[in-house]
N, C-alpha and C positions, 0 to 999 in steps of 0.2 A: 504494500500500500504506500502510495506517495502523496505528498501534499501538492496540490495544484493551484490553490488560491488562498490568500489570507486577506480578510476584510476587517477593518476596524470602524466602530461606530461610537460617536459621542452622544451621551444622553445626560440631561440634567435631572437631579433627584431632589426636589424641594422637601422640606421637613414638615410633618404635621404640626409640630410645636413651634414652628417659625424659625428657631435657631437652636444650635447645640453648642454649649459653652463648657470649656474645661480650663485647666490651669494656665497661668500666664496671660490671662485676658483674651485667649484665643476663642474664636467662635466661627461657625459655619452656618449659613442659611440655606444654601443650595449646593449639593454635592455634584461634582463633575466626574461622571463614571465613563469608563471605556469598555465596550463589549467587543470581543474578538471572535470572528468566525473563521475556522480552519477547515477548508474543504479538501477532499481527497479524490483520487481517481476511481475509487470504488463507489462514489456517490454519497459518501457519509460525511456529514459536516458536524464538527464539534464546536461548542461555544464556551467562552470564558469571560470573566469580568474582573476588573480591578478598579478600585475607587479609593484613592488616598483621602485621608482625613484633612482636607484642605492642603495648603502649601506650607503650613507652619508646624506640621507634625511629622517627625522623622524626615530623612532626606528623600522626600518623594513629593511629586506634584503631578497633576493630571496631564498637563501638556508634555511633561517629560516622559510620561508613559507612552504617549502616542509617538513622540520623537524616537523613542527606543524601538518601538515596533516598526516604524518606517525604516530604521537602520538595519534591523535584523531580518525583516520579512523577505527581501530579495534573495538573501542567502539560504533561505529555508525551503524555497520551492524545489520540489523533487526530493526532499530529505525529510527525515523525522524531525519533529519540532520541539523546542524547549518551551513553547507556549503551553505550559503544563496543564492547566485546567481544561483547556479545549481538547488536548490529546487524551486526557482521562475520559472525557465525554465521548470521544470517538471510540476508545477502547471498550467502554461499556456498551455502546450501541452495536459494535461489531460482535462482541461476545453475547449480547442479549441479556446482560446482567446490570442491575443498578450498581452505582459506585459503592454503596454500603457493603455489598457482597465482595467487591474487588478490594476494598480497603480493610477487610478483616472480618466481615460478617455483622449481622444486625443483632443488637442487644435490646430485647424488649420491644414494646409497641411504640414508645415515645420517650422523650427526655425533657428535663426542666430547662427553662430559659431564665436569664436575668434581664433586668431592665436598667439601662443607664439613666441616671437622674442628672440632667444638665445643671451646671453650677448656677446657683441662685441664692436667695436669702434662706436662712435655716427654716423659717416657717413655710416658704414656698416649696422647698425640697421635701419637707416632711409631708406636705399635702400631696405632692406628686406620688410619693410612695404609697399613700393611702389610696389614691386613684388607681394606681397600677395593681395594687393588691386585689382590688375589686375585679380586675380583669384576669386574675388567677396567678399572677406572679408572686413568688415568695423569696426571690433573690434580687437584691438591689445594689447597684454600683453607684455610689455617690461621687460626683466629680468635685474633688477638693483641690489641694495644691495651690491655694491662694494665701491670704493672710492667715497665719496660724490661729489667731483668736477666733476669727470667723469660721474657720474649718472645725475647730473644737466645738463651737456652737452648732454647726451643721450636723456633726456626728451625733451629739447628744440629743438634738431635736428629733432626728430620725429614729435613734435608738429607743426613745420613749414611745414611738408609735409602732414598734415591732410587735409581732405576735409570736407565740411559740412555733418553732419551725422555720421562721424567717432567717435569712442570711443577709448580713450587711457588709459591704466592702467599701472602704474609703480609698479611692483611687486618685493619687496625686499627679499621675502622668508626668513624673519627674519634676514637679513644680516647687518642691521644698528644697532649701539648702539642708545640709546635714543637721545643723543645730536646730533648725525649725522642725525637721522631721522627728528628732529626738524629743523635742518639747511636746509635740502633738501626741506621739506614741505614749509618752509618760502620762499626759493628761487624760487620755482615754483608756488607760491601762486596765480599768475595771469594766469597760464596755465590751459587749460581745460583737467585736468588729475585726475584720481582716484589714491589714495595711497593704496597699498595692503600689509598687514602684514609687517610693517616696522621693527619690533623688535621681539625678541625671546619670551618675556613674555607678558602675558595679561596686567599686570600693566603698563609696558612700552608703549605698544600700546595704552592703554587708555589715558595715558598722552599726547601722540602725537595727538590722536584723538581730545582731548579737546582744543588743541592749534592750530588747523588748520581748515580752512573752506573747504578744499578739501574733496570730498566724500570719504568714508573710507570703506575698505574691510578687513575682517578677514579671515584667511585661516588656517595656520598650527595649531593654538590653538583650532580650531573647531573640536573636536573629540568625543563629546557626546551631549545629549540633555541638560544636566545641564549647560554646558558652554554657550549654545545658550540662555537659560533662563536668566543667569546672565548678558550676554552681552546686551541682549535686555533691561533688567532693567536699566543698566548703560548707555544705548544709546551709546554703544561702537562702533557701526558700522552702515552703511547703507545697506551693502550687506555682505553675507557670501559666502565663497567658500566651497561647500559641496563635499567632496571626498568619494565615496561609500565605498571603502575598509577601509579607515581610521576610519570610524564610525562603522564598523562591518558588512557591507553588505546592500543589498537593503531594508531590513525590517526597519532597524534603519534609513537609509537614507530617506526613505519615511516618517517616523515619524518626523524627523527634517524638511523635506520639508513642511509637512503639518502644523507644528507649525509656521514656518516662513510665510507661506501663511496666517495663521490666524492673525499674528502680522503685516503683511504688509512689511516684510523684503524680499528684493530681493535676488536671488541666482545665483551664477555660479555653475552649476552642472557638475562634472567631476570625475576623479580619479587620483591616483598618476601617473599612466601611464598604457599602455596596447595596445592590438591589436584589432582585429575585435570583439572579444567577449565582452571585456570591452566597446568598442565603442557602441555596440548594447545596453548594459545595461544602459549606460549613456543616450543614445538617448531615450529609453523608459521612463526613469524618467523625462528627460527634456521635452519630448513631452506631458507628462501628468501634466505639471506644467503650471498654468495660465500665458499667455504670458507677462502680465504686471509685473510679478514677476520673470520671467526668464531673468536675466541680460544677461547671455550668457552660452555657453557650448563649447565643443571641440570634434574633430574627431581624436583621437589618431592614428587610422589606416592609416590616410593620411601622418603621419610623418615617418612611417617605411616602409621598403622595402619588408617585408614578409607578405603575407596574410595567416592567419591561419583558416579562416572560410568562407564558401560561404554564401551569403545572407546578409552580414553585411551592415549597412548603408554606403553610399558613398556620399561625399559632392558634391553639385552642386551649383555653383555660390555663395560660402560662406555660404550655408545653408544645413540643413540635415533633413531627414525625417525617420520615423520608418517603419519597415516591418509590413504588416497586418497578417503575418503568426503567428501561435500559439507560445507562449513562447517568447524567445529572437528572434526567426525568423532566426536562423543561423544553419549551418551544418558544423562542424569542418572538415578541410582538414586533414584527418588522414595520408595522405602521407607526409604532412609537420610536423605533430606532432611526427610521428614515434612511437617507442615503449614506453610504459609508464615507467617512472622512479620509480613508486610506484604502486602496485596493491594489494588491500585488498579485500578478498571475505568473 
């Protein structure tokens, strides 16, 4: 089987809540997503999606994605492709199997989701938690990483609204300096809360980890297999946040997931952002992860107002399941994607 054509589409994904805010005063109102179609000489087309969290989060931005595809695509015609998600979709379609099966097998009927709570006042964030709990969510990721006093108030305001079985994560997205992170971790030491990626560097996070009893999650610095090995050796975390596009696609994400499973390290499985296609890929990797090690995952397509594919997983009572259809189990809405912004044959 040979690749005969690669098309890229640009699509805007506005948010239901109007904006999404996190540490450092960063915010996004409309996400700029790129959908890739990889066509083969057997008539099978696979689809992938990548959607950076704006241009201020990690070394990634939407226009850069498309520039990279434009550079790579001419060299891939007639060869196998590193456009990983689309190739997995092709593999599933050719084999007649959903990606859940190809990635390790399906565990159970569904799995729990978390809801990210955009940075706001303590009262507003606590109210959003109550609203999303009414929709079936029991896991909540607070966007903190701002002023330490305000963040301490945010954590306690939400903690007061939790019910038995709820899970609370304070995600700083690297927004605290080391001394600020230590202060917050000490102040909330008796709260039932996880601390996620408090500082920018591995060394700073490790220092905070060693001086708090709160369960600890690493996210932004988890970008390859080597850092997971190092962090496991240092006992630097209890959980990692595994973002598919950040580690290079589903192939590497599965490698990291399998290593964590062997080491007994739990995972949040997600991506930087995305729509229906990214949500489907996340769901297949999550559903093929042992439930005791799947800390949580998310449904990005429920955050945005535009649907770009039919057949994508849809949340039900705070949980998600995967399609039994081959590959990703989705069909792009070509009327939404429009004409490709890049086409290479």
